[in-house]
C-alpha positions in Angstrom: 0.0 0.0 0.0 1.3 3.4 -1.0 0.7 6.3 1.5 0.6 9.7 -0.1 1.2 12.8 1.8 0.7 16.5 1.2 3.2 19.2 1.6 2.3 21.6 4.4 1.3 24.5 2.2 -0.8 22.1 0.1 -2.4 20.7 3.1 -3.3 24.1 4.5 -4.8 25.1 1.1 -6.9 22.0 1.0 -8.1 22.5 4.6 -9.0 26.1 3.8 -11.1 25.0 0.7 -12.8 22.2 2.8 -13.7 24.8 5.5 -15.2 27.1 3.0 -17.2 24.3 1.5 -18.4 23.2 4.9 -19.6 26.7 5.9 -21.4 27.4 2.6 -18.8 29.9 1.2 -17.8 30.1 -2.4 -15.6 27.4 -3.8 -14.6 27.5 -7.5 -15.0 24.6 -9.9 -11.2 24.4 -10.1 -10.9 24.1 -6.3 -13.6 21.4 -6.2 -11.7 19.5 -9.0 -8.5 19.8 -7.0 -10.3 18.5 -3.8 -11.6 15.5 -5.7 -8.1 14.7 -7.1 -6.7 14.7 -3.6 -9.7 12.8 -2.1 -9.2 10.0 -4.6 -5.6 9.4 -3.5 -5.5 10.4 0.2 -8.0 8.9 2.5 -7.7 11.6 5.1 -8.8 14.2 2.6 -11.7 12.1 1.5 -12.8 11.7 5.1 -12.5 15.5 5.8 -14.4 16.2 2.6 -17.3 13.8 3.5 -17.4 15.4 7.0 -17.5 18.9 5.5 -20.3 18.0 3.1 -22.4 16.5 6.0 -21.9 19.6 8.0 -23.0 21.8 5.1 -26.1 19.6 4.6 -27.0 20.1 8.3 -26.6 23.9 8.0 -28.8 23.9 4.9 -31.4 21.7 6.6 -31.5 24.1 9.6 -31.9 27.1 7.2 -28.6 28.7 8.4 -27.2 28.8 4.8 -28.7 28.8 1.4 
């Protein structure tokens, strides 16, 4: 099994995009594609992305974001 890691600056960028996605802020198509690429190869990113999307769904269901 090959474990892939991210450089610190890349990890911070990915975390920032995931945070914006979770809170309903704007995320560009290019950023979403980048997240998908990392999520396919790095399980931690995939897990954080799933968690962020669940959080966003909860906020939408509660009417806190559109």
